[in-house]
C-alpha positions as MATLAB code, in Angstrom:
seq = 'MRRRAFVLGVAFCALPPMIARAQDRNTAAANLLAAVERGDLKGARAALLAGAPVDARDGRRRTALLVATYRNDVPIAHALIEAGANVNAKDDLEDSAFLYAGAEGRAEILKMTLAAGADLASLNRYGGTALIPAAHHGHVENVRILLGTKIDIDHVNKLGWTALLEAVILGDGREAHTEIVRLLAEAGAKVDLADRDGVTPLAHARRRGFARITSILERAGARSR';
ca = [
     126.494  125.397  130.430;
     125.035  128.593  128.960;
     125.607  127.318  125.469;
     123.777  124.091  126.211;
     120.767  125.989  127.731;
     120.801  128.188  124.599;
     120.785  125.136  122.259;
     118.061  123.467  124.291;
     116.013  126.645  124.111;
     116.320  126.848  120.353;
     115.278  123.183  120.073;
     112.210  123.672  122.255;
     111.268  126.799  120.294;
     111.446  124.688  117.020;
     109.058  121.990  118.390;
     105.783  123.885  118.054;
     106.089  124.633  114.331;
     107.193  120.949  113.768;
     104.170  119.665  115.760;
     101.959  122.076  113.816;
     103.303  120.701  110.513;
     102.669  117.090  111.582;
      99.096  117.999  112.551;
      98.585  119.708  109.269;
      99.867  116.696  107.423;
      97.551  114.373  109.467;
      94.573  116.604  108.811;
      95.451  116.693  105.011;
      95.686  112.871  105.046;
      92.275  112.533  106.767;
      90.899  114.954  104.165;
      92.287  112.933  101.258;
      90.838  109.737  102.415;
      87.376  111.432  103.104;
      87.490  112.991   99.569;
      88.308  109.752   97.980;
      85.603  107.904   99.883;
      82.965  110.356   98.621;
      84.384  110.416   95.068;
      85.490  114.188   95.299;
      88.324  114.686   92.881;
      88.697  118.250   93.523;
      88.794  117.597   97.189;
      91.411  114.839   96.734;
      93.715  117.119   94.738;
      93.381  119.933   97.349;
      94.331  117.550  100.105;
      97.446  116.571   98.179;
      98.376  120.045   97.514;
      97.822  120.727  101.231;
     100.573  118.067  102.040;
      98.516  114.880  102.308;
     100.832  111.879  101.836;
      99.634  110.196   98.648;
      99.745  106.663  100.284;
      97.833  107.828  103.373;
      96.035  104.922  104.942;
      92.757  104.471  106.693;
      91.869  102.180  109.734;
      91.860   99.022  107.549;
      95.411  100.013  106.149;
      93.810  100.817  102.806;
      95.649  103.506  100.860;
      93.645  106.208   99.213;
      94.362  104.441   95.876;
      92.935  101.215   97.164;
      89.835  103.046   98.419;
      89.533  104.557   94.934;
      89.893  101.124   93.408;
      87.178   99.679   95.616;
      84.884  102.360   94.389;
      86.032  101.834   90.779;
      86.714  105.618   90.728;
      88.956  105.868   87.577;
      89.537  109.690   87.565;
      90.623  109.707   91.294;
      92.778  106.523   90.781;
      94.395  108.231   87.827;
      95.140  111.332   89.888;
      96.634  109.403   92.687;
      98.837  107.206   90.516;
      99.982  110.410   88.697;
     100.835  111.751   92.116;
     103.033  108.685   92.725;
     100.746  106.324   94.608;
     102.153  102.821   95.358;
      99.997  100.385   93.291;
     101.396   97.496   95.237;
     100.770   98.728   98.805;
      98.609   96.174  100.638;
      95.953   96.474  103.360;
      95.029   94.277  106.312;
      93.397   91.705  103.865;
      96.520   91.494  101.582;
      94.749   93.423   98.862;
      96.614   96.054   96.829;
      95.121   98.373   94.138;
      96.674   96.184   91.472;
      95.463   92.843   92.927;
      91.890   94.197   93.777;
      91.439   95.768   90.343;
      92.459   92.444   88.775;
      90.201   90.274   90.996;
      87.198   92.504   90.763;
      86.974   93.608   87.144;
      88.360   97.127   87.481;
      89.856   96.961   83.945;
      90.736  100.556   83.538;
      92.377  100.758   86.960;
      94.144   97.393   86.309;
      95.698   98.894   83.146;
      96.835  101.997   84.993;
      98.523   99.857   87.826;
     100.195   97.791   85.265;
     101.571  100.934   83.543;
     102.657  102.207   87.068;
     104.830   99.198   87.747;
     102.383   96.607   89.306;
     104.270   93.647   90.831;
     102.979   90.693   88.788;
     104.482   88.251   91.366;
     102.492   89.838   94.250;
      99.915   87.486   95.917;
      96.579   87.903   97.587;
      95.668   86.344  100.964;
      94.855   83.033   99.226;
      98.420   82.909   97.709;
      97.114   83.799   94.238;
      98.199   86.135   91.528;
      95.843   88.684   90.098;
      95.047   86.326   87.245;
      93.563   83.586   89.445;
      90.669   85.467   90.896;
      90.076   87.271   87.634;
      89.555   83.899   86.109;
      87.465   82.630   89.052;
      85.056   85.731   88.899;
      84.706   85.554   85.131;
      86.364   88.912   84.273;
      87.164   88.189   80.676;
      88.726   91.605   79.877;
      90.969   91.420   82.932;
      92.125   87.956   81.989;
      92.988   89.137   78.472;
      94.888   92.174   79.915;
      96.908   89.996   82.367;
      97.742   87.436   79.722;
      99.304   90.185   77.871;
     101.886   90.535   80.697;
     104.610   88.191   81.995;
     102.378   87.019   84.837;
     102.837   83.337   85.736;
      99.899   81.670   84.098;
     100.261   78.403   85.854;
     100.804   79.783   89.450;
      99.192   77.421   91.996;
      97.555   79.171   95.050;
      97.067   77.977   98.599;
      93.985   75.854   97.537;
      96.171   74.044   95.034;
      94.407   75.750   92.004;
      95.652   77.492   88.893;
      93.686   80.103   87.057;
      92.471   77.423   84.709;
      91.352   75.256   87.509;
      89.510   77.972   89.173;
      87.774   78.970   85.944;
      86.459   75.486   85.858;
      85.851   74.607   89.480;
      84.467   77.878   90.585;
      82.946   79.048   87.190;
      79.497   78.385   85.962;
      80.448   76.917   82.625;
      78.656   79.830   80.715;
      79.992   82.334   78.219;
      82.410   84.202   80.241;
      84.161   81.238   81.953;
      84.075   79.371   78.725;
      85.918   82.269   76.974;
      88.432   82.437   79.821;
      89.338   78.706   79.487;
      89.797   79.322   75.814;
      91.999   82.241   76.420;
      94.149   80.466   79.038;
      94.492   77.344   76.799;
      95.548   79.441   73.867;
      98.032   81.369   75.969;
      99.729   78.006   76.850;
      98.333   77.160   80.180;
      99.275   73.716   81.400;
      95.892   71.893   80.661;
      96.866   68.845   82.532;
      98.009   70.480   85.715;
      95.870   68.697   88.328;
      94.644   69.820   91.704;
      95.847   68.408   95.015;
      93.610   65.445   94.577;
      95.081   64.707   91.025;
      91.944   65.809   89.301;
      92.567   67.634   85.944;
      90.708   70.659   84.599;
      89.245   68.212   81.947;
      88.004   65.823   84.505;
      86.441   68.679   86.517;
      84.724   70.018   83.329;
      83.309   66.594   82.353;
      82.053   66.002   85.999;
      80.240   69.330   85.940;
      78.872   68.943   82.403;
      80.592   71.704   80.844;
      80.519   70.498   77.196;
      82.067   73.575   75.524;
      84.932   73.810   78.169;
      85.552   70.065   77.754;
      85.843   70.517   73.994;
      88.199   73.457   74.377;
      90.399   71.384   76.722;
      90.388   68.332   74.608;
      91.473   70.431   71.453;
      94.284   71.783   73.559;
      95.482   68.285   74.212;
      94.189   67.738   77.700;
      93.760   64.258   79.276;
      91.544   63.034   81.935;
      92.962   61.069   84.837;
];
């Protein structure tokens, strides 16, 4: 009985330091996220040294790295990745640093996430790979970067669209989207892969009056049906 009381006493004595360490860790995590939000590289490094988990999350489940990616803060993103941040960790919107960098034209951060083991098969909330929104938003450099990987060029998202279809359907037919169509066609995208209504990229391009895109697709062997 005395031994049990002694053990319990020791356990209770150990609790305050443990609680203090947890509180310190939570404070450091909050400091890390705050530093990243304001673009404070020194503050972010100090928070990490103080014990902040590198993948600390805010109220929207965004990791510190994803916050840095939203801000296109390359130095902080680099520091976090060097510290071991998970480039594939998703938030409440199914975004990760890799997916968001690909979709929103953060080319430097995209390259860093790829070097850090980005999951090419990971999907956003629309069921699309990083390549599809990159094509949709006209981010030529990101499309070029992603085509240099083993990403599925013909992946079909929840809307029934590939990267090529999105570049035509959601693009404006100007220089960026025209170049993206060319890159996709030259990389071997299936130019006749139609949408859920059976409309091919070529048919969409013709309907929208995209003459240069139509020409690119025809040279790649596309058919309209």
